[in-house]
LODOPA-619528 format. One line per field, with one value per residue: z, y, x of N, C-alpha, C, O, CB in turn; residue number from 0; residue in one letter; chain. Coordinates in Angstrom, 3 decimals. Glycine has a CB too. Layout:
LODOPA-619528
nZ = (Z; ...)
nY = (Y; ...)
nX = (X; ...)
caZ = (Z; ...)
caY = (Y; ...)
caX = (X; ...)
cZ = (Z; ...)
cY = (Y; ...)
cX = (X; ...)
oZ = (Z; ...)
oY = (Y; ...)
oX = (X; ...)
cbZ = (Z; ...)
cbY = (Y; ...)
cbX = (X; ...)
resi = (NUM; ...)
resn = (A; ...)
chain = (A; ...)
***
This chain:
LODOPA-619528
nZ = (-0.012; -0.956; 0.339; 0.278; 1.498; 2.172; 4.178; 5.234; 6.280; 8.025; 7.290; 9.673; 11.163; 9.678; 10.034; 12.808; 12.960; 11.553; 13.336; 15.484; 14.366; 13.937; 16.613; 17.625; 16.083; 16.534; 19.302; 21.077; 20.058; 20.221; 22.999; 23.951; 22.770; 24.183; 26.797; 26.405; 25.972; 28.469; 30.158; 29.205; 30.175; 32.743; 32.898; 32.953; 30.669; 30.681; 32.984; 33.236; 33.827; 33.174; 30.688; 29.177; 29.372; 28.062; 25.489; 24.829; 24.744; 22.666; 20.511; 20.414; 19.835; 17.308; 15.830; 15.948; 14.607; 12.052; 11.461; 11.475; 9.406; 7.245; 7.274; 6.693; 4.207; 2.747; 2.909; 2.591; 1.975; 3.206; 1.247; 1.501; -0.137; -2.380; -1.789; -1.027; 1.090; 3.122; 3.440; 5.076; 5.638; 5.680; 8.053; 8.674; 11.026; 12.642; 13.813; 15.412; 16.357; 18.272; 17.345; 19.045; 20.661; 21.783; 23.281; 21.376; 19.721; 19.013; 16.736; 15.204; 12.127; 11.389; 9.873; 10.721; 11.976; 13.357; 15.183; 18.174; 20.375; 22.985; 22.804; 20.957; 18.311; 15.851; 14.144; 10.649; 10.098; 12.088; 13.201; 13.558; 12.230; 9.666; 8.941; 8.788; 6.846; 3.742; 3.895; 4.295; 5.880; 7.878; 7.043; 7.865; 9.231; 9.233; 11.298; 11.357; 14.046; 16.120; 18.122; 17.191; 15.684; 15.117; 14.759; 13.459; 13.281; 11.220; 12.243; 11.836; 9.766; 9.740)
nY = (-1.181; 2.135; 5.252; 8.178; 10.603; 13.729; 15.393; 18.410; 20.572; 22.559; 23.293; 23.062; 21.433; 19.053; 18.426; 17.955; 15.680; 13.955; 13.748; 12.627; 10.111; 9.047; 8.848; 7.012; 4.722; 4.380; 4.447; 4.073; 1.739; -0.342; -0.341; -1.248; -3.782; -4.947; -4.867; -6.750; -9.042; -9.315; -9.619; -12.042; -13.761; -14.170; -16.311; -18.139; -16.938; -16.520; -15.340; -13.059; -9.910; -7.899; -8.711; -8.547; -5.839; -4.769; -5.861; -4.560; -1.918; -2.181; -2.663; -0.193; 1.532; 0.528; 1.047; 3.858; 4.441; 3.544; 5.309; 7.805; 7.420; 7.182; 9.699; 11.289; 10.327; 11.232; 13.928; 17.404; 20.228; 23.430; 26.270; 29.509; 31.555; 31.632; 32.753; 35.691; 38.244; 39.274; 37.357; 34.759; 31.748; 28.334; 27.870; 30.472; 33.190; 34.340; 37.048; 37.831; 39.155; 38.402; 39.623; 41.662; 42.991; 41.503; 40.329; 40.388; 37.450; 35.232; 32.950; 30.333; 28.830; 25.520; 22.309; 19.304; 17.456; 19.018; 20.370; 22.164; 23.396; 24.513; 25.871; 27.813; 26.904; 25.932; 23.455; 23.214; 21.976; 22.523; 24.170; 26.994; 27.710; 26.669; 28.340; 30.810; 30.539; 31.694; 34.176; 37.791; 40.441; 42.730; 41.807; 40.730; 37.820; 35.095; 32.366; 29.064; 27.076; 24.080; 24.601; 26.670; 29.863; 32.325; 35.749; 37.242; 39.581; 39.943; 40.952; 40.955; 39.338; 37.289)
nX = (0.824; 0.673; 1.864; 0.180; -0.049; 1.362; 3.846; 4.007; 6.578; 8.968; 12.429; 13.878; 12.157; 12.307; 14.983; 14.940; 13.379; 15.022; 17.191; 15.837; 15.189; 17.744; 18.610; 16.741; 17.401; 20.172; 20.580; 18.255; 16.905; 18.982; 19.331; 16.863; 16.778; 18.864; 17.807; 15.759; 17.229; 18.535; 16.297; 15.323; 17.180; 16.389; 14.737; 11.711; 9.495; 6.810; 5.875; 7.292; 7.725; 9.538; 10.467; 8.087; 7.558; 9.774; 9.434; 7.062; 7.980; 9.767; 8.077; 6.750; 8.947; 9.806; 7.510; 7.467; 9.871; 9.172; 7.048; 8.379; 10.227; 8.468; 7.314; 9.590; 10.206; 8.072; 8.146; 7.391; 8.932; 8.532; 8.171; 8.486; 9.154; 7.648; 5.319; 3.371; 4.762; 3.091; 1.173; -0.532; 1.003; 2.329; 4.927; 5.239; 4.985; 2.157; 0.249; -2.703; -5.938; -8.845; -11.932; -14.353; -12.440; -10.205; -7.086; -4.003; -2.844; -0.130; 1.136; 3.094; 2.597; 2.759; 3.606; 1.730; 3.341; 5.193; 3.795; 3.261; 1.590; 1.858; 4.209; 3.707; 3.411; 1.268; -0.637; -1.097; -3.419; -5.174; -8.205; -7.984; -5.493; -6.065; -8.159; -6.872; -4.897; -3.666; -4.823; -4.363; -2.382; -4.231; -6.678; -9.961; -11.196; -13.435; -13.408; -14.104; -14.899; -15.024; -16.887; -18.403; -17.997; -15.410; -14.399; -11.611; -8.905; -6.130; -3.015; -0.227; 2.302; 5.029)
caZ = (0.005; -1.039; 1.237; -0.584; 2.286; 2.329; 5.478; 5.125; 7.465; 7.830; 7.262; 11.076; 11.560; 9.037; 10.761; 14.109; 12.699; 11.166; 14.576; 16.257; 13.711; 14.269; 18.056; 17.769; 15.521; 17.066; 20.725; 21.754; 19.597; 20.818; 24.424; 24.163; 22.480; 25.337; 27.888; 26.139; 26.174; 29.941; 30.664; 28.812; 31.046; 34.021; 32.895; 32.525; 30.025; 30.844; 34.155; 33.279; 33.564; 32.541; 29.317; 28.574; 29.284; 27.051; 24.241; 24.522; 24.351; 21.335; 19.558; 20.332; 19.165; 15.941; 15.201; 15.832; 13.506; 10.766; 11.290; 11.153; 8.072; 6.307; 7.225; 6.008; 2.786; 2.090; 3.409; 1.663; 2.624; 3.021; 0.580; 1.673; -1.148; -3.453; -1.159; -0.660; 2.420; 4.101; 3.414; 6.067; 5.051; 6.570; 8.354; 9.045; 12.330; 12.389; 14.962; 15.137; 17.558; 18.078; 17.374; 18.776; 21.356; 22.577; 23.209; 20.248; 19.906; 17.989; 16.477; 13.946; 11.489; 10.915; 9.543; 11.827; 12.710; 14.160; 16.017; 19.631; 20.796; 24.164; 22.371; 19.911; 16.963; 15.618; 12.968; 9.531; 10.050; 13.170; 12.665; 13.502; 11.184; 8.382; 8.674; 8.518; 5.662; 2.442; 4.108; 4.425; 6.985; 7.993; 6.669; 8.928; 8.787; 10.063; 11.472; 11.830; 15.132; 16.449; 18.996; 16.585; 14.846; 15.688; 13.798; 13.844; 12.349; 11.082; 12.565; 11.193; 9.300; 9.646)
caY = (-0.008; 3.364; 6.349; 9.335; 11.788; 14.425; 15.980; 19.691; 20.993; 23.482; 22.631; 22.737; 20.280; 17.868; 18.102; 17.400; 14.332; 13.120; 13.524; 11.650; 8.795; 8.618; 8.493; 5.755; 3.605; 4.140; 4.347; 3.494; 0.336; -1.277; -0.390; -2.079; -5.171; -5.396; -5.122; -7.990; -10.118; -9.457; -10.172; -13.468; -14.530; -14.414; -17.618; -18.311; -15.719; -16.383; -14.503; -12.147; -8.541; -7.110; -9.086; -8.040; -4.361; -4.480; -6.175; -3.478; -0.769; -2.474; -2.442; 1.300; 2.107; 0.129; 1.806; 5.238; 4.447; 3.376; 6.543; 8.867; 7.114; 7.480; 11.163; 11.823; 9.872; 11.977; 15.296; 18.506; 21.374; 24.667; 27.344; 30.760; 32.548; 31.619; 33.411; 37.102; 38.455; 39.602; 36.361; 33.693; 30.428; 27.455; 28.280; 31.894; 33.518; 35.259; 37.710; 38.204; 39.277; 38.111; 40.871; 43.046; 43.673; 40.620; 40.548; 39.726; 36.127; 34.973; 31.514; 29.956; 27.762; 24.494; 21.076; 18.592; 16.762; 19.971; 21.119; 22.283; 24.564; 25.136; 26.708; 28.738; 26.301; 25.227; 22.603; 23.759; 21.235; 23.003; 25.070; 28.369; 27.846; 26.452; 29.565; 31.959; 30.312; 32.350; 35.571; 38.757; 41.424; 43.655; 41.136; 40.166; 36.441; 34.270; 31.072; 28.050; 26.205; 23.007; 25.165; 27.859; 30.571; 33.576; 36.678; 37.707; 40.488; 39.595; 42.113; 40.876; 38.050; 37.321)
caX = (-0.014; 1.511; 1.498; -0.037; -0.050; 2.621; 4.025; 4.642; 7.355; 10.092; 13.775; 14.180; 11.314; 12.851; 16.268; 14.584; 12.934; 16.199; 17.922; 15.050; 15.363; 19.137; 18.621; 15.983; 18.075; 21.510; 20.687; 17.074; 16.672; 19.915; 19.113; 15.655; 17.229; 19.682; 16.858; 15.018; 18.211; 18.692; 15.077; 15.254; 18.100; 15.735; 14.058; 10.366; 9.003; 5.346; 5.621; 8.435; 7.229; 10.591; 10.441; 6.864; 7.735; 10.814; 8.804; 6.113; 8.752; 10.341; 6.967; 6.589; 10.126; 9.745; 6.393; 7.917; 10.846; 8.419; 6.293; 9.330; 10.733; 7.418; 7.217; 10.756; 10.110; 6.981; 8.223; 7.223; 9.552; 7.763; 8.915; 7.732; 9.564; 6.657; 4.075; 3.519; 5.323; 2.043; 0.177; -0.367; 1.266; 3.066; 6.262; 5.205; 4.413; 1.020; -0.342; -4.081; -6.745; -10.222; -12.750; -13.992; -11.265; -9.378; -5.630; -3.383; -2.207; 0.835; 1.434; 3.741; 1.837; 3.674; 2.955; 1.202; 4.445; 5.968; 2.869; 3.580; 0.753; 2.369; 5.339; 3.306; 3.380; 0.036; -0.754; -1.858; -4.695; -6.024; -9.201; -7.500; -4.560; -6.710; -8.926; -6.001; -4.022; -4.043; -5.270; -3.264; -2.377; -5.362; -7.900; -10.807; -11.460; -14.334; -12.821; -15.043; -14.408; -16.003; -17.913; -19.002; -17.039; -14.865; -13.950; -10.295; -8.184; -4.730; -2.248; 1.116; 2.753; 6.489)
cZ = (-0.025; -0.166; 0.378; 0.201; 2.334; 3.733; 5.337; 6.434; 7.043; 7.760; 8.709; 11.542; 10.912; 9.712; 12.118; 13.957; 12.328; 12.416; 15.435; 15.692; 14.060; 15.694; 18.285; 17.263; 16.211; 18.552; 21.386; 21.354; 20.246; 22.336; 24.764; 23.848; 23.610; 26.570; 27.696; 26.421; 27.659; 30.544; 30.340; 29.740; 32.394; 34.045; 32.291; 31.960; 30.252; 32.020; 34.318; 32.896; 32.849; 31.058; 28.572; 28.367; 28.151; 25.631; 23.829; 24.060; 22.980; 20.253; 19.342; 19.482; 17.666; 15.172; 15.007; 14.658; 12.175; 10.464; 10.779; 9.756; 7.006; 6.151; 6.467; 4.509; 2.029; 2.531; 2.290; 2.383; 2.231; 2.344; 0.583; 0.635; -2.241; -2.991; -0.830; 0.797; 3.491; 4.121; 4.396; 5.312; 6.044; 6.811; 8.784; 10.430; 12.058; 13.741; 14.625; 16.423; 17.227; 18.235; 18.308; 19.493; 22.290; 22.427; 21.978; 20.630; 18.734; 17.900; 15.242; 13.391; 10.893; 10.500; 10.804; 12.668; 13.606; 15.178; 17.512; 20.158; 22.057; 23.919; 21.230; 18.515; 16.791; 14.255; 11.905; 9.405; 11.170; 12.582; 12.546; 12.346; 9.831; 7.997; 8.270; 7.261; 4.413; 2.650; 4.402; 5.584; 6.773; 7.531; 7.914; 8.415; 9.784; 10.107; 12.045; 12.845; 15.448; 17.327; 18.402; 15.644; 15.587; 14.572; 14.265; 12.825; 12.392; 11.253; 11.876; 10.755; 9.114; 9.202)
cY = (1.233; 4.446; 7.603; 10.639; 12.420; 15.117; 17.287; 20.021; 21.915; 22.646; 22.150; 21.555; 18.978; 17.422; 17.473; 15.991; 13.390; 12.815; 12.496; 10.221; 8.216; 8.116; 7.128; 4.567; 3.283; 3.919; 3.591; 2.054; -0.624; -1.409; -1.312; -3.556; -5.745; -5.700; -6.428; -9.156; -10.377; -10.102; -11.614; -14.314; -14.836; -15.693; -17.555; -17.001; -15.450; -15.499; -13.472; -10.760; -7.667; -7.443; -8.483; -6.540; -4.031; -4.793; -5.073; -2.234; -0.946; -2.241; -0.940; 1.891; 1.751; 0.844; 3.273; 5.378; 4.405; 4.677; 7.634; 8.654; 7.471; 9.016; 11.772; 11.476; 10.751; 13.430; 16.337; 19.777; 22.638; 25.697; 28.601; 31.785; 32.651; 32.293; 34.818; 37.260; 38.684; 38.553; 35.262; 32.386; 29.601; 28.012; 29.766; 32.131; 34.572; 35.750; 38.145; 38.479; 38.955; 39.386; 40.699; 43.535; 42.744; 40.952; 39.841; 38.359; 35.891; 33.487; 31.376; 28.791; 26.797; 23.241; 20.253; 17.927; 17.686; 20.666; 21.014; 23.500; 25.275; 26.052; 27.569; 28.230; 25.514; 24.570; 23.321; 23.128; 21.675; 24.038; 26.511; 28.551; 27.670; 27.691; 30.751; 31.787; 31.011; 33.747; 36.462; 39.703; 42.380; 43.049; 40.694; 38.846; 35.787; 32.881; 30.138; 27.123; 25.144; 23.590; 26.389; 28.498; 31.809; 34.391; 37.195; 38.701; 40.115; 40.888; 42.095; 39.475; 38.162; 35.992)
cX = (0.851; 0.983; 1.373; 0.054; 1.297; 2.642; 4.759; 5.339; 8.475; 11.372; 14.131; 13.395; 11.863; 14.175; 15.997; 14.144; 14.095; 17.045; 17.191; 15.246; 16.744; 19.191; 17.870; 16.745; 19.441; 21.588; 19.507; 16.870; 17.661; 19.716; 17.918; 16.035; 18.034; 18.783; 16.145; 15.966; 18.397; 17.479; 14.893; 16.095; 17.468; 14.940; 12.688; 9.796; 7.551; 4.979; 6.723; 8.011; 8.253; 10.641; 9.261; 7.059; 8.714; 10.217; 7.827; 6.876; 9.365; 9.266; 6.746; 7.723; 10.074; 8.631; 6.789; 8.963; 10.133; 7.674; 7.224; 9.895; 9.725; 7.275; 8.367; 10.727; 9.114; 6.966; 8.028; 7.773; 8.804; 8.628; 8.091; 8.100; 8.502; 5.326; 4.400; 3.976; 4.265; 0.948; 0.496; -0.122; 2.098; 4.476; 6.318; 4.539; 3.322; 0.540; -1.694; -4.780; -8.166; -11.021; -13.906; -12.733; -10.520; -7.910; -5.077; -2.769; -1.226; 1.178; 2.277; 2.953; 2.840; 2.877; 2.593; 2.308; 5.251; 5.094; 3.308; 2.879; 1.312; 3.509; 5.012; 3.348; 2.097; 0.046; -1.574; -3.223; -5.623; -7.034; -8.714; -6.559; -5.224; -7.540; -8.107; -5.197; -4.596; -4.545; -4.084; -3.450; -3.554; -6.662; -8.666; -11.298; -12.417; -13.735; -13.856; -14.368; -15.458; -17.159; -18.592; -18.004; -16.517; -14.335; -12.617; -9.791; -6.661; -3.902; -0.924; 1.409; 4.307; 7.037)
oZ = (0.838; 0.048; -0.197; -0.406; 2.518; 4.347; 5.318; 7.525; 5.875; 8.117; 8.923; 12.272; 11.554; 9.920; 12.545; 14.778; 12.722; 12.532; 16.035; 16.442; 14.428; 15.955; 19.028; 17.903; 16.432; 19.041; 22.132; 22.224; 20.784; 22.890; 25.742; 24.586; 23.952; 27.279; 28.658; 27.034; 28.081; 31.350; 31.153; 30.048; 33.123; 35.112; 31.220; 32.713; 30.060; 32.056; 35.437; 31.704; 32.033; 30.239; 27.464; 27.292; 27.377; 24.685; 22.660; 23.103; 22.214; 19.199; 18.210; 18.539; 16.834; 14.005; 13.975; 13.860; 11.266; 9.313; 9.792; 8.995; 5.963; 5.043; 5.670; 3.669; 0.833; 2.531; 1.163; 3.288; 1.061; 2.820; -0.191; 0.524; -2.957; -3.748; -0.416; 1.647; 4.651; 4.728; 4.543; 4.469; 7.094; 5.907; 9.214; 10.888; 11.346; 14.695; 13.599; 17.487; 16.118; 19.175; 18.358; 18.979; 23.431; 21.569; 21.569; 21.732; 17.607; 18.914; 14.330; 14.123; 10.035; 10.736; 11.870; 13.894; 14.523; 15.964; 18.010; 20.368; 22.162; 24.731; 20.551; 17.580; 17.503; 13.319; 12.196; 8.706; 11.204; 11.583; 11.552; 11.532; 8.922; 6.818; 7.509; 6.638; 4.092; 1.671; 4.707; 6.194; 5.648; 7.613; 8.914; 7.282; 10.998; 9.057; 13.106; 12.527; 15.092; 17.257; 19.119; 14.916; 16.559; 13.559; 15.432; 11.660; 13.453; 10.476; 11.359; 11.289; 8.403; 9.069)
oY = (1.371; 4.550; 8.050; 11.697; 11.726; 15.371; 17.309; 19.803; 22.015; 21.468; 21.032; 20.723; 17.927; 16.236; 16.571; 15.152; 12.225; 11.706; 11.616; 9.265; 7.048; 7.058; 6.258; 3.515; 2.127; 3.288; 2.631; 1.205; -1.645; -2.489; -2.058; -4.462; -6.919; -6.682; -7.164; -10.145; -11.534; -11.025; -12.356; -15.454; -15.690; -16.126; -16.975; -16.040; -14.331; -14.956; -13.066; -10.460; -6.813; -6.545; -7.969; -6.023; -3.103; -4.051; -4.692; -1.573; 0.011; -1.674; -0.487; 2.645; 2.633; 1.200; 3.860; 6.312; 5.164; 5.114; 8.307; 9.613; 8.010; 9.535; 12.686; 12.256; 10.993; 14.084; 16.127; 20.310; 22.864; 25.979; 28.765; 32.806; 33.651; 32.367; 35.147; 36.457; 38.338; 38.775; 34.869; 31.974; 30.093; 28.545; 30.240; 31.378; 35.551; 34.980; 38.803; 38.092; 39.176; 40.148; 39.588; 44.407; 43.099; 41.745; 38.809; 38.177; 36.310; 32.856; 32.199; 27.844; 27.152; 23.130; 20.527; 17.848; 17.217; 21.473; 19.946; 24.537; 26.499; 26.937; 28.048; 29.031; 24.538; 25.073; 23.946; 23.648; 21.237; 24.693; 27.181; 29.451; 28.460; 28.039; 31.605; 32.784; 30.933; 34.478; 36.006; 39.770; 42.789; 43.719; 40.321; 38.754; 35.898; 32.261; 30.401; 26.464; 25.286; 23.097; 27.080; 27.825; 32.267; 33.864; 37.571; 38.677; 40.003; 41.826; 43.129; 38.519; 39.044; 35.839)
oX = (1.717; -0.225; 2.365; 0.222; 2.297; 1.606; 5.990; 4.812; 8.851; 11.392; 14.599; 13.934; 11.869; 14.431; 16.718; 14.515; 14.140; 17.566; 17.808; 15.441; 16.872; 19.764; 18.324; 16.760; 19.800; 22.525; 19.702; 16.677; 17.233; 19.918; 17.964; 15.650; 17.889; 19.003; 15.926; 15.566; 18.416; 17.594; 14.343; 15.747; 17.972; 14.505; 12.510; 9.631; 7.075; 3.875; 7.039; 7.944; 7.903; 10.838; 9.416; 6.754; 8.481; 10.482; 7.757; 6.472; 9.476; 9.557; 6.577; 7.484; 10.288; 8.799; 6.462; 8.905; 10.467; 7.665; 6.926; 10.030; 10.093; 7.136; 8.158; 11.175; 9.273; 5.923; 8.476; 7.131; 8.494; 9.728; 7.149; 7.422; 8.454; 4.358; 5.512; 3.589; 4.487; -0.099; 1.654; -0.920; 2.512; 5.119; 7.370; 3.680; 3.543; 0.433; -1.865; -4.297; -8.651; -10.795; -14.434; -12.032; -10.224; -7.523; -5.609; -2.252; -1.486; 1.477; 2.197; 2.666; 3.649; 1.674; 3.143; 2.218; 5.926; 5.588; 3.663; 3.507; 1.238; 3.776; 5.920; 3.324; 1.862; 0.668; -2.594; -4.094; -6.772; -6.736; -8.994; -6.768; -4.966; -7.601; -8.562; -4.830; -5.782; -4.695; -2.982; -4.517; -3.841; -7.692; -8.053; -11.771; -12.250; -13.561; -14.422; -13.378; -16.627; -18.285; -19.315; -17.274; -17.118; -13.876; -12.512; -10.189; -6.046; -4.078; -0.501; 0.846; 4.789; 8.251)
cbZ = (1.229; -2.465; 2.398; -1.273; 3.637; 1.160; 6.407; 4.754; 8.224; 8.994; 6.705; 11.978; 11.127; 7.535; 10.964; 14.779; 11.596; 10.068; 15.348; 16.235; 12.150; 14.082; 18.917; 17.041; 14.065; 16.727; 21.291; 21.432; 18.045; 20.515; 24.966; 23.231; 21.203; 25.705; 27.996; 24.648; 25.518; 30.611; 30.160; 27.355; 31.259; 34.359; 34.288; 33.673; 28.582; 31.026; 35.421; 32.362; 34.871; 33.210; 29.207; 29.470; 30.655; 27.333; 24.339; 25.766; 25.358; 21.270; 20.078; 21.789; 19.821; 15.864; 16.080; 17.205; 13.622; 10.844; 12.619; 12.193; 7.965; 6.774; 8.621; 6.656; 2.700; 2.396; 4.095; 1.225; 2.248; 4.368; -0.860; 3.051; -1.770; -3.912; 0.165; -0.877; 2.392; 3.796; 2.044; 7.013; 3.667; 5.984; 7.151; 7.960; 13.360; 11.582; 15.426; 14.353; 18.166; 19.043; 15.962; 19.149; 22.177; 22.194; 24.503; 19.659; 19.975; 18.240; 16.316; 14.143; 10.397; 12.013; 8.622; 11.336; 11.722; 13.266; 15.817; 19.900; 21.082; 25.106; 22.015; 19.975; 16.728; 15.747; 13.331; 8.251; 10.146; 14.334; 13.518; 14.797; 11.364; 8.430; 9.856; 9.670; 5.385; 1.705; 5.266; 3.163; 7.051; 7.209; 5.768; 9.321; 8.664; 9.496; 12.361; 10.644; 16.415; 17.216; 20.323; 17.664; 13.494; 16.743; 13.585; 13.989; 12.759; 9.688; 14.025; 12.148; 7.941; 10.973)
cbY = (-0.007; 3.878; 6.543; 9.234; 11.501; 15.475; 15.037; 20.770; 19.771; 24.558; 23.656; 23.915; 20.521; 18.144; 19.389; 18.211; 14.349; 13.859; 14.848; 12.038; 8.923; 9.793; 9.662; 5.844; 3.863; 5.258; 5.718; 4.300; 0.236; -0.841; 1.028; -1.579; -5.217; -4.296; -4.001; -8.038; -9.761; -8.094; -9.421; -13.665; -13.758; -13.277; -18.157; -18.817; -15.783; -17.752; -15.361; -12.623; -7.872; -7.373; -10.556; -8.348; -3.767; -5.359; -7.509; -3.145; -0.496; -3.962; -3.111; 1.964; 1.576; -1.346; 1.716; 5.710; 3.258; 2.151; 6.972; 8.916; 5.650; 6.837; 11.740; 11.283; 8.357; 11.329; 15.517; 18.672; 21.483; 25.210; 26.955; 31.335; 32.171; 30.148; 32.665; 37.847; 39.620; 40.968; 35.824; 33.580; 30.562; 26.027; 28.032; 32.690; 34.054; 34.550; 38.872; 37.123; 40.670; 37.039; 41.246; 43.916; 44.900; 39.187; 40.034; 40.631; 34.963; 35.784; 30.686; 29.585; 28.313; 24.147; 20.272; 17.576; 16.100; 21.006; 20.581; 22.385; 24.091; 24.139; 25.883; 29.890; 25.378; 26.162; 21.241; 23.577; 19.717; 23.644; 25.022; 28.757; 26.878; 25.183; 29.927; 32.193; 28.774; 31.541; 35.658; 39.551; 42.222; 44.898; 39.940; 41.116; 35.611; 34.239; 31.142; 27.235; 27.038; 21.804; 25.524; 28.869; 30.973; 33.315; 37.794; 36.539; 42.050; 38.905; 42.226; 41.356; 37.630; 37.710)
cbX = (-0.925; 1.595; 2.563; -1.394; -0.522; 2.818; 4.768; 3.627; 7.931; 10.172; 14.914; 13.898; 9.804; 13.076; 17.135; 13.502; 11.906; 17.089; 18.102; 13.531; 15.204; 20.158; 17.933; 14.669; 18.274; 22.367; 20.797; 15.811; 16.793; 21.334; 18.881; 14.428; 18.062; 20.751; 15.846; 14.470; 19.568; 18.934; 13.952; 15.725; 19.412; 14.845; 13.953; 9.526; 9.246; 4.703; 5.504; 9.552; 6.830; 11.968; 10.421; 5.597; 8.265; 12.152; 8.097; 5.230; 9.817; 10.881; 5.650; 6.596; 11.463; 9.565; 5.092; 8.542; 11.817; 7.389; 5.620; 10.470; 11.099; 6.087; 7.170; 12.039; 9.665; 5.621; 9.566; 5.680; 11.049; 7.235; 9.292; 7.964; 10.943; 6.395; 3.582; 2.192; 6.259; 1.438; 0.026; -1.629; 2.011; 3.135; 7.149; 4.450; 5.530; -0.162; 0.473; -4.809; -6.636; -10.691; -13.273; -15.123; -11.749; -9.626; -4.915; -2.315; -3.304; 2.071; 0.134; 5.268; 0.850; 4.723; 3.844; 0.225; 5.395; 6.641; 1.401; 5.136; -0.708; 2.761; 6.497; 4.117; 4.613; -1.140; -1.397; -1.102; -4.446; -5.144; -10.418; -6.814; -3.457; -7.603; -9.700; -5.071; -3.862; -5.123; -6.293; -3.119; -1.001; -5.093; -7.596; -12.007; -10.123; -15.821; -11.589; -15.596; -14.072; -15.273; -17.310; -19.456; -17.686; -13.756; -14.958; -9.321; -8.418; -4.452; -2.065; 2.227; 1.999; 7.102)
resi = (0; 1; 2; 3; 4; 5; 6; 7; 8; 9; 10; 11; 12; 13; 14; 15; 16; 17; 18; 19; 20; 21; 22; 23; 24; 25; 26; 27; 28; 29; 30; 31; 32; 33; 34; 35; 36; 37; 38; 39; 40; 41; 42; 43; 44; 45; 46; 47; 48; 49; 50; 51; 52; 53; 54; 55; 56; 57; 58; 59; 60; 61; 62; 63; 64; 65; 66; 67; 68; 69; 70; 71; 72; 73; 74; 75; 76; 77; 78; 79; 80; 81; 82; 83; 84; 85; 86; 87; 88; 89; 90; 91; 92; 93; 94; 95; 96; 97; 98; 99; 100; 101; 102; 103; 104; 105; 106; 107; 108; 109; 110; 111; 112; 113; 114; 115; 116; 117; 118; 119; 120; 121; 122; 123; 124; 125; 126; 127; 128; 129; 130; 131; 132; 133; 134; 135; 136; 137; 138; 139; 140; 141; 142; 143; 144; 145; 146; 147; 148; 149; 150; 151; 152; 153; 154; 155; 156; 157)
resn = (M; S; E; D; K; T; Y; P; M; T; I; E; G; K; E; K; L; E; K; E; L; E; E; L; K; A; K; T; R; P; E; V; I; N; R; I; K; I; A; R; S; Y; G; D; L; S; E; N; S; E; Y; E; S; A; K; D; E; Q; A; F; V; E; G; R; I; S; T; V; E; T; M; L; H; N; V; E; I; I; D; N; D; A; V; A; K; D; E; V; S; L; G; R; Q; V; T; F; K; E; L; P; D; E; E; P; E; T; Y; T; I; V; G; Q; S; E; S; D; P; M; N; G; K; I; S; N; E; S; P; I; A; A; G; L; L; G; H; K; V; N; E; E; V; D; I; Q; L; P; A; G; S; M; K; V; K; I; L; S; V; E)
chain = (A; A; A; A; A; A; A; A; A; A; A; A; A; A; A; A; A; A; A; A; A; A; A; A; A; A; A; A; A; A; A; A; A; A; A; A; A; A; A; A; A; A; A; A; A; A; A; A; A; A; A; A; A; A; A; A; A; A; A; A; A; A; A; A; A; A; A; A; A; A; A; A; A; A; A; A; A; A; A; A; A; A; A; A; A; A; A; A; A; A; A; A; A; A; A; A; A; A; A; A; A; A; A; A; A; A; A; A; A; A; A; A; A; A; A; A; A; A; A; A; A; A; A; A; A; A; A; A; A; A; A; A; A; A; A; A; A; A; A; A; A; A; A; A; A; A; A; A; A; A; A; A; A; A; A; A; A; A)
***
């Protein structure tokens, strides 16, 4: 089955994933294999919680390796040079305020794999980012949210 989904991300996001993959393959995977080997030496595997725990961790690590490899294979690097400087697009930081008079909020719009809302990075697939994408500074935009809608004004794009 071929993977058709692309994973838009910044160069920094791609580099972060490459480092994670390297860490998983070079350090984490061998550590887990060693834990399995040690747990096997304890004898009866049917009641060996260390063995079960290590096997569960191995499954998680292998799944993450597969996911990261797929993402890197299908990466789409964001190119902001093709978009107007005042237009909201992936990889750009946008400041907006909810109308009529809320405080300004600033987020960087990134691909889903880089999303980190606690650090001001929101996924392009989130309702707010999806509503802002393609709009320009000083535009007022109605954003559809699961709980209704909100009207915002875009203050700046960097």
